Each structure stands twice: as structure tokens, then as C-alpha cells.
N, C-alpha and C positions, 0 to 999 in steps of 0.2 A: 645727598640724595638719597630718599628710601628707594630700596631695591623692588619691593613690592607693593601691591595697592593696598591701602588702609582702608578698613571696613567702615571708617567713617567720613571719608573723602571720596570714596569712590564704590564700585561693587566687586569683590575680587571673584576671580574664576572660583567655582563650588562643584566641584566632579561628584561622581558617586562614591568614589573612595577618598577618605579625608587625606588632603596630602600631608597635612600636620597634625600629629595626636600628641596631648600633653596629658599626662597623669600625674596625679597624687597617690601615690603608694602607701595606703594607711591600711592597717590592722596587723603588723607584723607581731607586735606584742601580744595582741587579743590571741591571735593564730596559737602563739607559743602557750600563753596562758591554758588555754582550752585542754592543752595536751599536758600541761603539768612540767612544763618546759621553761628554762630560763628565757628573759625577752630575747637575748642576744641569739637563740635559735631560733627565732622567727624572723631575725633580719638576716641571719646566713640562709634559711630558706626563700627570703624575699630576693635575693641577689640571683638565685636560680629561675624565679619569675621574670627577672629583666632578662634574662638571657633567653627564655622562652617568649617572651613578648618582642625583642628585637627580631627573633627568627619570624615572629606571624607579621610581622611589619615587611619584614623583606619578601616573604611570601605572597603579601596582598597589594603590594605598590605604594605603600605608605612612605613619603620620602623625608620627613620629619619625625622623631619622635623625641619629646622632651620629658624628662622625669625628674619629677622634684624630691632629690635624696635627702636634702639637710635644710632646713628652714633658717633665716637669722633668729627666728625665735627658739629653735631646738637648743640653742645652748641652754636654756634655763633647765633641761632634763638633768636629772643625777650624773655627776661627774663621770662615775665608772661608766654609764652607759655612753656616754657620750666620747670618751676614751676608747671604748669599744667598736663604735661606731667609725671613728677616723681611722682605726685598724682595719676595719673590715673595707673601709672603702679604697685604702692603700693596696690591700691583699687582692681586691676586686681587679683593680687596674693592672697590678702585676699578673694576674693568671687570666684575665679576659681581653686585654687590647690585643693580643696578638690573634686571636680567633677575629675581633671586630676587623682588623686590618685584612685577613686573609679572606672577608666576604664583604668586601668592599664598603665598609662602613666608616664613617669619620666620626670621630670624637671630640665633642667641645663641652667645656664646663664653664658656668657662669657663675657669679656671685663672688661675694668679696671674699677673694681667695688670701688675702693678708694676714687672717688669724689663724691659718692652717699653720703647721710647723712646716720650716723649709724643705725637710726631706719629702713630704706630701706635696708642696708646691712643685719640687721640681720632677715628682713623679707625674703630677698632672701635665705638666709642660711637655715632658718627654713623650706621654701618651697621646697627645694632641698632634705633637710633630710628626710623630709616626704614623698618622692616620691622615695627615692634612692633605693628600692629594685624592680620598676615596669621596666618591660622591653617590654612590647606589643608594647609601641612607644616612642622614645626618642623626646622629645621636647626643642629645645634649643632656647634661646631667647638670641641675640645679643645685649649688651646694653653698650652704652659707648664703644664701639668696632670699630677697623681700621683695615684693614687688614696690614697694614705698622706696626702698634702697635704689631698685633699678632707675626709678623715674627720677630721684634726686640726684643720682650720680651722672643722669645723662644732662640733667640741668646745669649741674657744676662743669660737666665738660663742655656743654655747649656755651656758659659764659666764659669761659676761657678762649673757645675758638672764635666767637663771634659777638666780642662785647659792645661794639658799635650798634647791633640791633636790640640791644637790650629793650624790654617793652614791647617789641614789636614782633618776637617770636613766634612762627606757626609750629603747629603738627608737623608739618615736612621738615623743618629745622630741626626739630628735638629728636626724630625718629633714627636718624644715623647713630645716635649716641646711645639708645637704648641697647642692654647686653645680648639682646636676640634680635639686633637690626639684619642680621644675616638670614633669616628665616621669616617665612610668612608667618603670619599671625593664625594660631592655632585654629583648625576646624572644628575639632573636636576635643573638649575636655573631659576626662575621665577622672572621677573620685571612687576608690575603693574602700571597703570598710564600714560602709552606711553613715557617715557624716555626710551634710548637705552644705559645705560651705568652700570657699576657694582660698582662705588660709593665708593671704597676702602671697599669694603665687601668681606671676604674670597679670597682674592688676590692670596694666595699660593694653596689653596685648590679646588679653579673654574678650573684649569689649563687645564682639559679635559669634564668640564663639558657641558653639552647640554643647551645652552640659548634660553629663550622663553621671548619675549617682548609681552605686550598687551596692549592695550589702554584702558581697563577696569579699573575702578578705584576701590582702594583697598576695600571699602566699598561695591561694587556690585561685588567683585570677590567671585561668588557662587559654588556650586558642579559643576555646566555646564561647566562653565570657567575653574576649575581646570581640568575637565575630557578632556576639548580641549587641554589645556597644556599638559597632558598625552599624548594624540592621537598624537600631535605634535612631542614629544619626541619618540614614538613608530614608526615613519617613518622614524626616521633619522638612519643613518648607522655609528656606533661608532666603527671607526678604531683604533683611539690610535695610529696613526702612520703608519699603515699597509695599504697595497693596499685593493681594494674590493675583487680581487681575493685571497688573503691571508685570509681574513674575512670569504669566503665563504669555503674554505677548512678546516677553524679551527672550523668551526659551527658544533656541533654533528648533526647527520641525524635525522630529526625530531624535532629539537628544536632551537627556536629562539634565545638562550642566548650562549655566551660566556664562555668556562672555565676559571676560573681564571689561567694565566700563568705566573711563576715568572721569571723576565730578569735575 
């Protein structure tokens, strides 16, 4: 059974501050190239931006932050860059998890982790276990993740769990098997770096997310840029299929948020 209201089956609660922010962190390589640095320098600087973004979420009351760190298509990059990214991922886990734990942040990693080497898999598992009881912010790193992979793996798990219902499965049946069933759908999706696409990220979950694209490169995405994204979100009218008139009628007097309404 799904833990959160589906945006296509009901009307999720929508607060002034997004509960769940999902980000494609694009522009590390271009940031480095502009400075005549190797691409890996941009990735190193990008880790610092992750740290600052986590702090910004904690300060603003965001409950879930999901970052697209490495897609299933990123294996197509040059082998040397992929190897450096894997090393950087491991280094970041070793250096940052203690700080996350101290600040009440729970780390989760989603994706097909079987392709990573055993040492990195063990480090991921240990990091998740160390922070498992934290709840101030749920930080999800999508690594070797793809939206189509997510849907397919959920279908395959559902087939094993409930074969007798094959042909009659509903969205509610599938939802618990998605990689991020523990989180509500993102309220706000951000992509840095100027590109305007979602690149196989959270295809199921982004159905009614507010999309925000910025030319700011990820290593330069600071607290001010984050606040500009939230300000854009706050100007949106989140109708979830309804009319503006219905939205006004459903809004409680004196408050900006919609109550959760089950379909």
C-alpha cells in the first residue's frame, strides 16, 4: 500500500515550502571548462554544492531532497571520467556521512547498484545503515538510476509478489515497488545548467511536479539560486487537474495550502 497520496489518484497536500525537491545537477563539466580545468574539478566543486544544498534544505524545512548523481546512461561517458566519478562517489560517502548523521539527515541511495564494485556497494550500505534512524531530512542519491529502469523493476517485483492479479494491477499495486516508495512525489524539480529536459529521471514520480530550469551551472547553484527556485514554486498554482475556481473553493480560509483529498 502506498504511503503517500498519488497526484493522479488524489490531491496531495501542497505547502508554501516544497516538501520534496528533486534536482538534476548539471553543468559541472562546463563550469570546469570555463576555468580551463579538467572536468573532474567541476565534479569536485559539485560535491561542495551538494553540501550547501543540504544545509539550505535543513534551514528551509524541506523534508526530502533527491539528487540525480549518475544516470544509467552515464556509463556511455569516457571510461576515465566514469572511473573518477566512482572514486569521487566513494570519497564523498566516506567524508560526508558523519556530517549527515550529526545533522539528522538520513541517506538513501536508489538505482541498480549491482553494477558498482563490491567495495562501493558495501560503503553505500554502511552509510545507509549509519543514518537509518534519522528523519530531519531524507537525502536520496540516484546512482545508476533511470526512470524506465525504475518502472520495469517495479513491474517485475509486482509480478513475483502478486502473479494472481496479472492483467488487473492498479497504480496503487505498483507504487510500493518503485525505488522511492518511501517518499512523496517531488513538489519541485530543478535542473541546473540550462538544459530543459528530465533525462529519464523519476519518470513516474514527476507527473505533477513543478518544473524549474535555470542557466546557473551546478557548482554555482548557491543558497540564493535555491531560494529563487522556491520563489518560482511559490508563484505556481498547483491545480492537479482542477480549475482555478475549484482550487480557490478548496483552499482553507487564511491558508495557502490544499488539504490532502483522496480520490
